[in-house]
C-alpha positions as CSV (number, residue, x, y, z in Angstrom):
1,M,-23.0,-18.2,-1.5
2,P,-22.8,-21.5,-3.1
3,A,-19.5,-23.7,-2.6
4,E,-19.1,-23.7,-6.5
5,E,-18.8,-19.6,-5.9
6,T,-16.9,-19.8,-3.5
7,T,-13.1,-18.3,-4.3
8,G,-11.0,-19.2,-1.7
9,I,-10.1,-14.9,-1.3
10,H,-11.1,-13.3,2.1
11,C,-11.1,-8.9,1.8
12,R,-9.7,-7.8,4.9
13,L,-11.0,-4.0,3.9
14,D,-13.3,-3.9,7.7
15,E,-9.2,-4.8,9.4
16,L,-7.6,-2.6,7.6
17,L,-10.1,0.4,7.9
18,E,-10.4,-0.1,12.1
19,Q,-6.3,-0.4,12.0
20,R,-6.4,3.0,10.6
21,G,-9.1,4.7,12.2
22,M,-10.9,5.3,8.5
23,T,-14.7,4.8,7.8
24,L,-16.2,3.4,4.7
25,T,-17.9,6.4,4.1
26,E,-14.3,8.6,3.9
27,L,-12.2,5.9,2.0
28,S,-15.1,6.1,-0.7
29,K,-14.9,9.7,-0.3
30,R,-10.9,9.1,-1.2
31,V,-11.2,7.1,-3.3
32,G,-13.8,8.2,-5.8
33,V,-16.0,4.2,-5.8
34,S,-19.4,4.3,-4.4
35,L,-20.0,3.3,-0.7
36,V,-22.2,0.5,-2.0
37,N,-19.5,-1.2,-4.2
38,L,-16.7,-0.9,-1.5
39,S,-19.5,-2.6,1.0
40,V,-20.0,-5.1,-1.4
41,L,-15.9,-5.9,-1.3
42,K,-16.1,-5.3,2.9
43,N,-18.5,-7.9,2.7
44,D,-16.2,-10.4,0.7
45,R,-19.6,-9.8,-2.2
46,A,-17.2,-9.3,-4.8
47,K,-16.9,-11.5,-7.6
48,A,-14.3,-9.0,-9.2
49,I,-12.5,-5.7,-8.6
50,R,-10.8,-3.2,-11.4
51,F,-7.1,-2.8,-10.9
52,S,-7.8,1.0,-10.8
53,T,-10.2,0.2,-8.0
54,L,-7.6,-1.5,-6.0
55,A,-5.2,0.5,-6.8
56,A,-7.0,3.5,-5.4
57,V,-8.1,1.7,-2.4
58,C,-4.0,0.1,-1.5
59,T,-2.8,3.7,-2.2
60,A,-5.5,4.9,0.3
61,L,-5.2,2.6,3.2
62,D,-1.6,3.0,2.5
63,C,-1.4,-1.0,2.2
64,G,-0.3,-3.7,-0.6
65,V,-2.7,-5.8,-2.5
66,G,-1.3,-8.8,-0.3
67,D,-2.9,-6.8,2.5
68,L,-6.2,-6.6,1.5
69,L,-7.1,-10.1,0.1
70,V,-5.9,-12.7,0.8
71,T,-6.6,-16.2,0.9
72,E,-8.6,-18.9,2.8
73,P,-7.2,-22.5,3.5
74,A,-10.2,-24.5,1.5
75,G,-12.1,-26.4,3.8
């Protein structure tokens, strides 16, 4: 991603899935979001996320928004 498109926000979806022993496919089924869209989110390629999706993912992973999305220092 070009520097001008970098948001400094990192999605920890892969880490949270691993901690919970859950696959991306299982999460997709639980939240009703396509595997492709979750993969984009997981790989930090998402440019936006619906609040309803964010809430559903957090509910399924039993976490808060701040557990899923974190800011990274510039540099």
